[in-house]
C-alpha positions as CSV (number, residue, x, y, z in Angstrom):
1,M,33.5,-75.4,-61.5
2,G,35.6,-73.1,-63.4
3,C,34.8,-71.2,-66.8
4,F,35.3,-72.3,-70.5
5,F,36.6,-69.3,-71.7
6,S,39.0,-68.3,-68.8
7,K,40.8,-72.2,-69.0
8,R,40.9,-71.2,-72.7
9,R,42.7,-68.0,-72.3
10,K,44.8,-69.3,-69.4
11,I,46.1,-72.0,-72.1
12,E,46.4,-69.5,-74.8
13,K,48.8,-67.6,-72.4
14,E,50.7,-70.2,-71.4
15,S,51.3,-71.4,-74.9
16,Q,52.7,-67.9,-75.8
17,P,56.6,-68.0,-75.8
18,E,58.0,-66.0,-73.3
19,G,59.2,-62.6,-74.1
20,E,57.4,-62.4,-77.4
21,E,55.0,-59.2,-77.5
22,V,51.5,-59.7,-77.8
23,R,49.5,-57.8,-80.3
24,P,46.2,-56.1,-79.4
25,K,43.2,-57.5,-81.2
26,Q,42.3,-55.5,-84.3
27,Y,38.4,-55.0,-84.7
28,S,36.8,-53.4,-87.4
29,W,36.0,-50.6,-85.9
30,D,39.6,-50.3,-85.0
31,Q,40.3,-50.2,-88.9
32,R,37.7,-47.2,-89.7
33,E,39.5,-44.1,-91.2
34,K,39.7,-41.0,-89.1
35,V,37.5,-38.6,-89.7
36,D,39.0,-35.5,-88.6
37,P,36.5,-32.7,-88.1
38,K,38.2,-29.8,-89.6
39,D,37.8,-31.2,-92.8
40,F,33.9,-31.1,-92.3
41,M,34.1,-27.3,-91.6
42,F,34.6,-23.8,-93.2
43,S,34.8,-21.6,-90.0
44,G,36.5,-17.9,-90.0
45,L,36.9,-17.0,-93.3
46,K,36.9,-13.7,-95.0
47,D,36.9,-13.0,-98.8
48,E,37.5,-16.5,-100.0
49,T,36.1,-18.9,-102.7
50,V,36.5,-22.4,-101.1
51,G,34.6,-25.4,-101.7
52,R,34.2,-29.6,-101.6
53,L,34.6,-31.1,-104.4
54,P,32.6,-34.7,-104.9
55,G,33.3,-37.6,-103.2
56,K,35.2,-35.6,-100.2
57,V,32.4,-35.4,-98.4
58,A,30.7,-38.5,-98.7
59,G,27.7,-38.3,-95.9
60,Q,29.3,-36.4,-93.7
61,Q,27.9,-33.6,-91.0
62,F,29.7,-30.4,-91.9
63,L,29.2,-27.0,-90.1
64,I,30.1,-23.3,-92.3
65,Q,29.9,-20.7,-89.3
66,D,31.3,-17.1,-89.0
67,C,32.2,-16.4,-92.4
68,E,32.2,-13.1,-94.3
69,N,31.8,-12.1,-98.1
70,C,32.8,-15.6,-99.0
71,N,31.4,-18.3,-101.5
72,I,31.4,-21.5,-100.4
73,Y,30.2,-24.5,-102.5
74,I,30.0,-28.1,-101.2
75,F,29.7,-30.5,-104.4
76,D,28.8,-33.6,-102.5
77,H,25.9,-35.1,-100.2
78,S,26.1,-34.4,-96.4
79,A,24.3,-35.8,-93.6
80,T,23.3,-32.4,-92.0
81,V,24.7,-28.9,-92.2
82,T,24.4,-25.9,-89.7
83,I,25.4,-22.7,-91.1
84,D,25.8,-20.2,-88.1
85,D,26.8,-16.2,-88.0
86,C,27.4,-15.9,-91.8
87,T,27.5,-12.3,-93.3
88,N,27.0,-11.9,-97.6
89,C,28.3,-15.5,-98.7
90,V,27.0,-17.6,-101.2
91,I,26.6,-21.1,-100.3
92,F,25.8,-24.1,-102.4
93,L,25.3,-27.3,-100.8
94,G,25.2,-30.7,-102.7
95,P,21.8,-33.1,-101.7
96,V,21.6,-33.4,-97.5
97,K,20.5,-36.6,-95.9
98,G,19.0,-35.1,-92.7
99,S,18.2,-31.1,-91.4
100,V,20.1,-27.4,-93.0
101,F,19.9,-25.0,-90.3
102,F,20.5,-22.1,-90.9
103,R,21.1,-19.3,-87.4
104,N,22.2,-15.7,-87.6
105,C,22.9,-15.4,-90.8
106,R,22.3,-12.5,-93.1
107,D,22.5,-10.8,-96.8
108,C,23.3,-14.5,-97.7
109,K,22.3,-15.9,-101.0
110,C,22.0,-20.1,-101.1
111,A,21.2,-23.2,-103.1
112,L,20.6,-26.6,-101.8
113,A,18.8,-30.1,-101.4
114,C,17.9,-31.3,-98.2
115,Q,15.4,-33.2,-96.3
116,Q,14.4,-30.7,-93.9
117,F,14.9,-26.5,-93.9
118,R,15.1,-24.1,-91.4
119,V,15.9,-21.0,-90.9
120,R,15.9,-18.9,-87.2
121,D,17.3,-15.2,-86.6
122,C,17.9,-14.3,-90.2
123,R,17.1,-11.7,-92.5
124,K,17.8,-11.1,-96.3
125,L,18.0,-14.6,-97.6
126,E,17.7,-15.6,-101.1
127,V,17.3,-19.6,-101.3
128,F,17.2,-21.7,-104.1
129,L,15.9,-24.9,-102.6
130,C,14.9,-28.6,-102.9
131,C,12.8,-29.8,-99.7
132,A,11.2,-32.7,-99.2
133,T,9.3,-31.6,-96.3
134,Q,7.7,-28.0,-95.6
135,P,10.7,-25.4,-94.6
136,I,10.6,-23.5,-92.1
137,I,11.2,-20.2,-91.0
138,E,11.6,-18.7,-87.7
139,S,12.0,-14.7,-86.3
140,S,13.6,-14.0,-89.6
141,T,12.5,-11.4,-92.2
142,N,13.2,-11.1,-95.7
143,I,13.4,-14.7,-97.2
144,K,13.0,-15.5,-100.8
145,F,12.7,-18.8,-102.2
146,G,13.1,-20.3,-105.7
147,C,13.0,-23.7,-106.6
148,F,16.4,-25.5,-106.9
149,Q,17.9,-25.2,-110.5
150,W,21.3,-27.1,-110.6
151,Y,23.1,-29.5,-112.9
152,Y,26.8,-31.3,-112.6
153,P,27.2,-34.9,-113.5
154,E,27.1,-36.5,-110.3
155,L,24.6,-34.7,-108.8
156,A,21.9,-37.5,-109.3
157,F,23.8,-40.1,-107.8
158,Q,24.6,-37.7,-104.8
159,F,20.8,-37.9,-104.3
160,K,20.4,-41.2,-104.3
161,D,23.2,-41.5,-101.4
162,A,21.3,-38.7,-99.3
163,G,17.7,-40.9,-100.0
164,L,16.1,-37.9,-101.4
165,S,13.6,-38.0,-104.4
166,I,14.2,-35.2,-107.1
167,F,10.2,-35.3,-107.4
168,N,9.6,-34.3,-104.0
169,N,10.1,-30.3,-103.8
170,T,8.1,-28.6,-101.5
171,W,10.1,-25.6,-102.0
172,S,7.4,-22.8,-102.0
173,N,5.0,-24.3,-99.2
174,I,6.5,-22.3,-96.4
175,H,5.5,-22.7,-92.9
176,D,6.4,-19.3,-90.6
177,F,6.3,-19.9,-86.9
178,T,6.6,-16.5,-85.8
179,P,3.9,-14.4,-88.4
180,V,3.7,-10.7,-87.7
181,S,0.3,-9.4,-88.3
182,G,-0.2,-7.6,-91.7
183,E,3.3,-8.6,-92.5
184,L,5.2,-11.5,-94.8
185,N,8.5,-12.3,-93.6
186,W,8.9,-14.5,-96.8
187,S,8.0,-14.7,-100.4
188,L,9.2,-16.3,-103.8
189,L,11.5,-14.8,-105.9
190,P,10.5,-13.6,-109.7
191,E,9.7,-16.3,-111.6
192,D,12.4,-15.3,-114.1
193,A,14.9,-15.3,-112.0
194,V,18.2,-16.0,-113.3
195,V,20.5,-18.3,-110.6
196,E,23.8,-17.6,-111.7
197,N,23.1,-13.8,-110.6
198,H,22.3,-14.8,-107.4
199,V,24.3,-18.0,-107.1
200,P,27.4,-17.8,-109.4
201,L,29.4,-20.6,-110.6
202,P,32.4,-20.8,-108.9
203,A,35.9,-19.3,-110.0
204,T,38.8,-21.2,-108.5
205,E,40.1,-23.5,-110.8
206,E,39.8,-26.6,-108.8
207,L,35.7,-26.3,-108.3
208,K,35.5,-24.8,-112.6
209,A,36.9,-28.5,-112.8
210,I,33.1,-29.4,-112.1
211,R,31.0,-29.5,-115.5
212,L,27.9,-27.4,-113.6
213,S,25.0,-26.2,-115.5
214,T,22.1,-23.4,-114.2
215,E,20.0,-24.4,-117.0
216,A,16.4,-25.4,-116.6
217,S,16.2,-27.8,-118.8
218,K,19.6,-30.0,-117.6
219,S,18.4,-29.3,-113.5
220,I,18.3,-32.5,-112.0
221,V,15.7,-31.2,-109.9
222,P,12.7,-30.5,-112.3
223,V,11.7,-26.9,-112.1
224,S,8.5,-26.5,-110.8
225,R,6.1,-23.2,-110.2
226,G,4.9,-24.5,-106.5
227,Q,2.2,-22.1,-104.5
228,R,2.8,-19.5,-107.4
229,Q,-0.8,-18.4,-108.8
230,K,-2.0,-20.6,-111.5
231,N,-2.0,-19.2,-115.2
232,S,-5.2,-21.4,-115.9
233,D,-8.1,-22.7,-114.7
234,E,-7.1,-26.2,-116.1
235,S,-4.8,-28.8,-114.5
236,C,-4.1,-32.5,-115.5
237,L,-3.0,-35.2,-113.2
238,V,-0.4,-37.6,-115.0
239,V,0.8,-40.6,-112.5
240,L,3.8,-43.1,-113.8
241,F,4.1,-46.4,-112.4
242,A,7.6,-47.5,-111.3
243,G,9.6,-49.1,-113.8
244,D,13.2,-49.5,-115.8
245,Y,12.5,-46.1,-117.5
246,T,10.2,-44.3,-114.9
247,I,12.0,-40.8,-114.0
248,A,13.4,-40.9,-117.9
249,N,9.6,-40.6,-119.1
250,A,8.7,-38.5,-116.3
251,R,11.4,-36.0,-117.8
252,K,10.7,-36.8,-121.3
253,L,6.7,-36.1,-120.6
254,I,7.9,-32.7,-119.0
255,D,10.4,-31.3,-121.9
256,E,7.7,-32.2,-123.8
257,M,4.7,-30.4,-122.0
258,V,7.3,-27.2,-121.2
259,G,7.9,-27.1,-124.6
260,K,4.4,-26.9,-125.7
261,G,4.0,-23.6,-123.3
262,F,2.5,-25.7,-120.1
263,F,3.4,-25.3,-116.5
264,L,4.8,-27.9,-114.5
265,V,2.8,-26.9,-110.9
266,Q,4.4,-29.7,-109.0
267,T,5.5,-33.0,-108.7
268,K,5.7,-35.6,-106.4
269,E,7.0,-39.5,-105.8
270,V,5.4,-41.6,-103.4
271,S,4.1,-45.3,-102.0
272,M,0.3,-46.0,-102.9
273,K,-1.6,-48.6,-101.3
274,A,-4.9,-50.0,-102.9
275,E,-7.4,-47.5,-100.9
276,D,-5.7,-44.9,-102.0
277,A,-5.9,-45.9,-105.9
278,Q,-9.2,-46.3,-105.0
279,R,-9.6,-42.5,-103.7
280,V,-7.6,-41.2,-106.7
281,F,-8.4,-43.7,-109.9
282,R,-11.6,-44.0,-109.4
283,E,-13.4,-46.3,-111.3
284,K,-9.7,-47.0,-113.0
285,A,-8.7,-48.0,-109.8
286,P,-8.5,-51.7,-111.2
287,D,-6.7,-51.2,-114.1
288,F,-3.5,-49.7,-111.9
289,L,-3.7,-52.3,-108.7
290,P,-1.6,-54.5,-110.1
291,L,1.3,-51.8,-110.8
292,L,1.3,-50.3,-106.8
293,N,3.3,-53.5,-106.1
294,K,6.3,-52.7,-108.0
295,G,7.4,-49.2,-106.3
296,P,6.5,-45.9,-105.8
297,V,4.8,-43.9,-108.4
298,I,6.0,-40.0,-109.5
299,A,3.3,-37.7,-109.8
300,L,3.0,-34.7,-112.4
301,E,0.7,-31.7,-112.4
302,F,0.7,-29.2,-115.4
303,N,-1.5,-26.3,-115.8
304,G,-2.5,-24.5,-118.6
305,D,-5.2,-24.2,-121.1
306,G,-6.7,-27.6,-123.0
307,A,-3.3,-28.8,-121.2
308,V,-5.4,-32.3,-120.5
309,E,-5.7,-32.5,-124.1
310,G,-2.1,-31.6,-124.8
311,C,-1.3,-34.2,-122.1
312,Q,-3.2,-37.0,-123.3
313,L,-2.0,-36.9,-127.1
314,I,1.9,-36.3,-125.5
315,V,1.0,-39.4,-123.8
316,N,-0.7,-41.5,-126.6
317,E,1.9,-40.4,-129.2
318,I,5.1,-41.1,-127.4
319,F,4.1,-43.7,-124.5
320,N,1.8,-45.7,-125.8
321,E,3.7,-49.0,-124.9
322,T,3.4,-46.9,-121.2
323,K,0.6,-47.6,-118.7
324,M,-0.2,-44.0,-117.3
325,F,-3.3,-42.0,-115.4
326,V,-4.1,-38.8,-117.0
327,S,-6.9,-37.0,-116.7
328,E,-9.7,-37.6,-118.7
329,S,-11.1,-34.5,-118.6
330,K,-10.6,-30.8,-117.8
331,E,-14.0,-31.6,-115.9
332,T,-12.6,-34.4,-113.7
333,A,-8.6,-33.2,-113.5
334,P,-9.2,-31.1,-110.5
335,G,-10.5,-33.4,-108.8
336,D,-7.7,-35.9,-110.0
337,V,-5.2,-33.4,-108.8
338,D,-6.7,-32.5,-105.3
339,S,-7.4,-36.4,-104.4
340,F,-4.0,-37.0,-105.4
341,Y,-1.7,-34.5,-103.7
342,N,-3.9,-34.6,-100.6
343,F,-3.3,-37.8,-100.5
344,A,0.6,-37.6,-100.4
345,D,1.0,-35.0,-98.3
346,I,-0.7,-36.8,-95.9
347,Q,1.5,-39.8,-95.6
348,M,4.6,-37.6,-96.5
349,G,3.6,-36.2,-93.4
350,I,3.4,-32.2,-94.8
């Protein structure tokens, strides 16, 4: 008994005109544009300013190695980025879906956003960072961190393409795998550090064409104080629920609160379950349970004397038609903040 498909191939072969060349079948993977690894690599450069414009990396892996005294700008999203054996370089990286790994680098100044950040065998790095998970240093010294603070028109879309939230940024929550007793291998940059004094804007004509800004008020990532010592014992938690204008409302609330002298401590975007809501919102949980099905919530922590009352006034005046959770009093606010961020950190594995 013969195979149906073998008979079919025999028939097709017999029906083929003699002498006519048979074209090989084309599959979808054969039609993909060939990727040249050299287009996603800077290697062995010295005293140069180089970069990639938006759309030129498009989620590929990137490698930077053996560069000295260079200014390197990747204005696009990528899969992973590895930086090896670089000295005295300025490096900007657009959103990275996976990890950014520095190895054997020294005297470099960087601004970057990523899912995971790791430094090994490095010394004297300055990093303006947005990182969704806890940044890690290992066998490294004199590593300084600040909050990512950058804008260009394509950046918000690149965060989405990389699967990163602008509100999940643990830039200051550093874990040192190799601590030294009595010493600190890392520290935070001064809060008033001017980003351009560390990571200057590019000077080449091609890269200058991008509309760049390092102003805090324009930054795609909200500029937070992170682990810095709080100025006040009073903090306020605000939780915004998923909707068409949630991100815009969060930005507006941050602008209003910071404009009135309060400090943004930290932000988070995370999904909540009913049991999480019961723990965080307590007796108000029934009011918010139906809203949890719409998507992740955005949480903001503000700090400063009068933060709770100030936030309640702004929410009532500007967002009176939008349902938000706001700490009711400065007595209950610390518990609100701790409950929410403890749950969020556990869910995100931090």
